[in-house]
C-alpha positions in Angstrom: 171.4 -54.3 -123.9 173.5 -55.2 -126.8 171.9 -55.9 -130.2 172.0 -59.5 -131.4 173.6 -60.3 -134.9 172.9 -63.8 -136.2 172.8 -65.1 -132.6 176.1 -63.5 -131.6 176.4 -60.6 -129.3 178.2 -57.7 -130.8 179.3 -54.5 -129.1 177.2 -51.5 -130.1 179.3 -49.4 -132.5 178.6 -45.7 -133.4 176.9 -46.7 -136.8 174.4 -48.9 -135.0 173.9 -46.4 -132.3 172.6 -43.7 -134.7 170.7 -46.3 -136.8 168.9 -47.5 -133.6 168.0 -44.0 -132.8 166.9 -43.3 -136.5 164.6 -46.4 -136.5 163.0 -45.5 -133.2 159.3 -44.3 -134.0 159.3 -41.4 -131.3 162.7 -40.0 -132.3 162.8 -37.6 -135.3 165.4 -35.2 -136.7 165.1 -32.6 -133.9 165.7 -35.3 -131.3 168.7 -36.6 -133.3 170.0 -33.1 -133.5 169.6 -32.7 -129.7 171.6 -36.0 -129.1 174.3 -34.9 -131.4 174.7 -31.6 -129.6 174.9 -33.3 -126.2 177.6 -35.8 -127.5 179.6 -33.1 -128.9 179.4 -30.7 -126.0 180.2 -33.4 -123.3 182.7 -35.1 -125.8 180.9 -38.5 -125.4 181.6 -41.5 -127.6 178.5 -43.5 -128.3 180.3 -46.7 -128.0 181.3 -45.9 -124.4 177.7 -45.2 -123.3 176.2 -47.6 -120.7 173.5 -49.8 -122.1 171.7 -49.9 -118.7 169.1 -47.2 -118.4 169.9 -46.6 -114.7 173.5 -46.2 -115.4 172.8 -43.9 -118.3 170.6 -41.8 -116.1 173.2 -41.5 -113.4 176.2 -40.7 -115.5 174.5 -38.7 -118.4 171.1 -37.2 -117.2 170.7 -34.9 -120.2 171.0 -37.7 -122.7 168.8 -40.0 -120.6 166.1 -37.4 -120.3 165.8 -37.2 -124.1 165.8 -40.9 -124.7 163.8 -42.0 -121.7 160.6 -44.0 -122.8 161.4 -43.9 -126.5 163.7 -46.9 -127.3 161.7 -50.1 -126.9 163.4 -53.4 -126.2 160.9 -55.4 -128.3 162.2 -53.6 -131.4 165.8 -54.7 -130.8 165.9 -57.8 -133.0 164.1 -56.2 -135.8 166.4 -53.1 -135.9 169.6 -55.2 -135.5 168.5 -57.3 -138.5 167.7 -54.3 -140.7 171.2 -52.9 -139.7 172.9 -56.0 -140.7 171.2 -56.1 -144.1 172.4 -52.6 -144.8 175.9 -53.6 -144.1 175.7 -56.7 -146.3 174.5 -54.5 -149.1 177.4 -52.1 -148.7 175.1 -49.2 -147.6 176.9 -46.6 -145.4 175.4 -44.6 -142.5 176.6 -41.0 -142.1 175.8 -39.2 -138.8 177.0 -36.3 -136.7 180.6 -36.6 -135.8 181.4 -39.0 -138.8 184.4 -37.6 -140.7 182.3 -37.3 -143.9 179.3 -35.6 -142.3 178.8 -32.1 -143.6 178.2 -30.0 -140.6 175.7 -27.8 -142.2 173.3 -30.8 -142.4 172.9 -31.2 -138.6 169.5 -29.6 -138.4 168.5 -30.5 -142.0 169.2 -34.1 -142.2 171.2 -35.6 -139.3 171.3 -39.1 -140.7 172.2 -40.0 -144.3 172.4 -43.5 -146.1 175.0 -43.8 -148.8 176.4 -45.9 -151.5 179.6 -45.1 -153.2 182.4 -42.6 -152.3 181.2 -41.0 -149.0 184.0 -38.3 -149.2 182.0 -36.8 -152.0 179.7 -35.3 -149.3 182.4 -32.8 -148.4 183.6 -32.1 -152.0 183.2 -28.7 -153.6 179.8 -29.3 -155.3 177.4 -27.6 -157.5 173.7 -28.5 -157.9 172.2 -28.4 -161.4 168.4 -28.7 -161.5 165.6 -28.1 -164.0 162.4 -29.3 -165.8 161.8 -33.0 -166.5 160.6 -32.0 -170.0 163.8 -30.2 -170.9 164.4 -29.0 -174.5 167.2 -30.4 -176.7 169.1 -27.3 -176.5 168.7 -27.3 -172.6 170.1 -30.8 -172.6 173.1 -29.7 -174.7 173.7 -26.7 -172.3 173.2 -28.9 -169.2 175.7 -31.5 -170.4 178.3 -28.9 -171.4 178.1 -27.0 -168.2 178.4 -30.2 -166.0 181.4 -31.2 -168.0 183.1 -27.9 -167.7 182.4 -27.8 -164.0 183.9 -31.1 -163.4 187.0 -30.0 -165.4 187.4 -27.4 -162.6 187.2 -30.0 -159.8 183.5 -29.6 -159.0 181.3 -32.5 -158.1 177.8 -32.3 -159.6 174.8 -32.8 -157.4 171.2 -33.5 -158.7 168.1 -35.4 -158.0 168.4 -38.4 -160.3 165.1 -37.4 -162.0 164.5 -37.6 -165.7 165.3 -34.4 -167.7 167.7 -31.9 -166.4 168.7 -33.9 -163.3 169.8 -37.0 -165.2 171.5 -35.0 -167.9 173.6 -33.1 -165.3 174.7 -36.5 -163.7 175.5 -37.9 -167.2 177.3 -34.7 -168.4 179.6 -35.0 -165.3 180.4 -38.7 -165.7 181.0 -38.4 -169.5 183.5 -35.7 -168.9 185.4 -38.1 -166.4 184.0 -36.3 -163.3 182.0 -37.3 -160.3 178.4 -36.8 -159.3 176.0 -37.2 -156.3 172.6 -38.6 -156.8 170.2 -37.5 -154.1 167.1 -39.7 -153.9 163.5 -38.9 -153.1 163.0 -42.4 -151.6 164.9 -45.0 -149.6 168.4 -46.1 -150.8 167.3 -49.7 -151.0 164.9 -48.5 -153.8 167.8 -47.3 -156.0 167.7 -48.6 -159.6 170.4 -48.1 -162.2 169.0 -46.3 -165.2 170.1 -47.8 -168.5 172.2 -44.6 -169.4 174.2 -44.9 -166.2 175.1 -48.6 -166.3 178.3 -48.1 -168.3 179.9 -45.8 -165.6 181.8 -46.8 -162.5 179.3 -46.5 -159.6 181.7 -47.4 -156.9 184.3 -44.8 -157.9 182.5 -41.9 -159.6 178.8 -41.9 -158.2 177.7 -41.3 -154.8 174.1 -42.1 -154.0 172.5 -40.5 -150.9 169.2 -40.7 -149.2 167.9 -39.0 -146.0 165.0 -41.3 -145.8 164.4 -44.9 -144.1 166.0 -47.3 -146.6 162.7 -49.0 -147.3 160.8 -45.9 -148.0 158.8 -45.6 -151.3 158.8 -42.5 -153.4 156.2 -39.8 -152.4 155.6 -36.3 -153.6 156.5 -34.7 -150.3 159.7 -36.5 -150.2 160.9 -35.0 -153.4 160.5 -31.6 -151.8 162.4 -32.7 -148.7 165.1 -34.0 -151.0 165.3 -30.6 -152.8 166.4 -29.0 -149.6 169.2 -31.6 -149.1 170.3 -31.2 -152.7 170.8 -27.5 -152.0 172.6 -28.1 -148.6 175.2 -30.4 -150.2 176.2 -27.6 -152.6 178.1 -24.3 -152.8 175.8 -23.0 -155.6 172.7 -24.0 -157.4 172.1 -23.8 -161.2 168.7 -23.8 -162.8 168.6 -24.7 -166.5 164.9 -24.5 -167.2 162.0 -23.8 -164.8 158.3 -23.5 -165.2 156.4 -20.6 -163.4 156.2 -20.9 -159.7 152.5 -22.1 -159.9 151.0 -23.5 -163.0 147.4 -23.1 -164.2 146.3 -26.2 -162.1 147.8 -24.6 -158.9 150.8 -26.9 -158.6 154.2 -25.6 -157.8 157.3 -26.4 -159.8 159.8 -28.3 -157.9 162.7 -26.6 -159.8 161.4 -23.2 -158.7 160.9 -24.5 -155.2 164.5 -25.6 -155.2 165.7 -22.4 -156.5 163.8 -20.3 -153.8 165.3 -22.7 -151.2 168.8 -21.9 -152.5 168.0 -18.1 -152.0 166.7 -18.7 -148.5 169.9 -20.7 -147.7 172.0 -17.8 -149.0 173.5 -19.9 -151.7 174.4 -18.4 -155.0 171.7 -19.1 -157.5 172.5 -19.1 -161.1 169.7 -19.1 -163.6 170.3 -19.7 -167.3 169.4 -16.7 -169.3 166.0 -17.5 -170.8 166.9 -15.9 -174.1 169.5 -18.7 -174.6 166.5 -21.0 -175.2 164.2 -21.2 -178.1 161.2 -20.9 -175.9 162.3 -18.8 -172.9 161.0 -20.4 -169.7 158.9 -17.9 -167.7 160.2 -19.5 -164.4 163.8 -18.5 -165.3 162.9 -14.8 -165.8 160.9 -14.9 -162.5 163.9 -16.4 -160.7 166.3 -13.8 -162.0 163.9 -11.2 -160.8 163.9 -12.7 -157.4 167.7 -12.4 -157.2 169.2 -15.2 -159.2 172.3 -14.5 -161.3 171.6 -14.4 -165.0 173.9 -17.1 -166.3 175.5 -17.1 -169.7 175.4 -20.4 -171.7 179.0 -20.0 -172.9 181.0 -18.7 -169.9 178.7 -20.0 -167.2 181.1 -22.5 -165.7 183.7 -19.7 -165.2 181.2 -17.5 -163.5 180.1 -20.2 -161.1 183.6 -21.3 -160.2 184.7 -17.8 -159.5 181.7 -17.1 -157.4 182.5 -20.2 -155.3 186.1 -19.2 -154.9 185.2 -15.7 -153.9 182.7 -16.8 -151.2 184.9 -19.5 -149.8 182.9 -21.3 -147.1 180.7 -18.5 -146.0 177.5 -19.7 -147.5 175.9 -21.9 -144.8 172.3 -23.1 -145.2 169.6 -22.2 -142.8 167.5 -24.9 -141.2 164.1 -23.4 -141.8 161.8 -25.6 -144.1 158.8 -24.2 -145.8 155.7 -26.1 -146.0 154.6 -26.5 -149.7 151.4 -28.1 -150.6 150.2 -29.6 -154.0 153.8 -29.3 -155.4 155.3 -31.1 -158.2 158.7 -32.6 -158.0 160.2 -30.9 -161.2 
């Protein structure tokens, strides 16, 4: 049946089709991925699919088999109202087949919610991450590096956390570039931090979330977010990282992100720890694991040259490691 919007019947569009599936309790990323593959293989347009279950089963049995018993009619009004609210707030929905959907995200995060310029999702991007409690010298290096990268046409991606994340975003914006904020909660939870308010959010800042728009922040979501941060980029840069595990048995989120980059076969650049007054142990450990030792002066040039040399060959893997007792930075 068609969804109802303010008591008016509206034809199901592709945005709503994917949102309805996303909001269905028994449908997760694996099912969404399976649906996307069927639609692509059989060249199906969601807007042309029959709304009647019997017709769907007869015409498209593979799709019907996946969806049978999952979509509940009693949820229709609630989902339709949530969808309409997103549209009223200017929140976009990115899904497989959308012109701005990065194909490498299919098995990582098949649905994204966005605010801002969606085309940034397919820009040449570099992720910059690091500790929340970053040193003054680390801040200067982060901002300079972000500024130099945007000067080479690179979009800067990070997690919008305090410390290195925020400094990377601000460094890109101050240099007249663009940046992508990847949230660890729902996009409706987004709040503009004071240092960001002077910039043009509609033009230069893309905000992305893989979670339900109403989701509150949770530790595990920060870890899942870090995988998306990597997947949106062609290289990952670590400015300052603590050791993999601290004295309390908690894992560094920065270290986790760096290891994720290595697992995804992405170039990992780690700031030379000797560039900092108190060399971070995590930096030295990550270099030992295979990260490139990054010079604080010519770092941007090294990163850009690496991306150019690799072209589009670095495709993320879909495996996600289970990490317990981890910290988001």
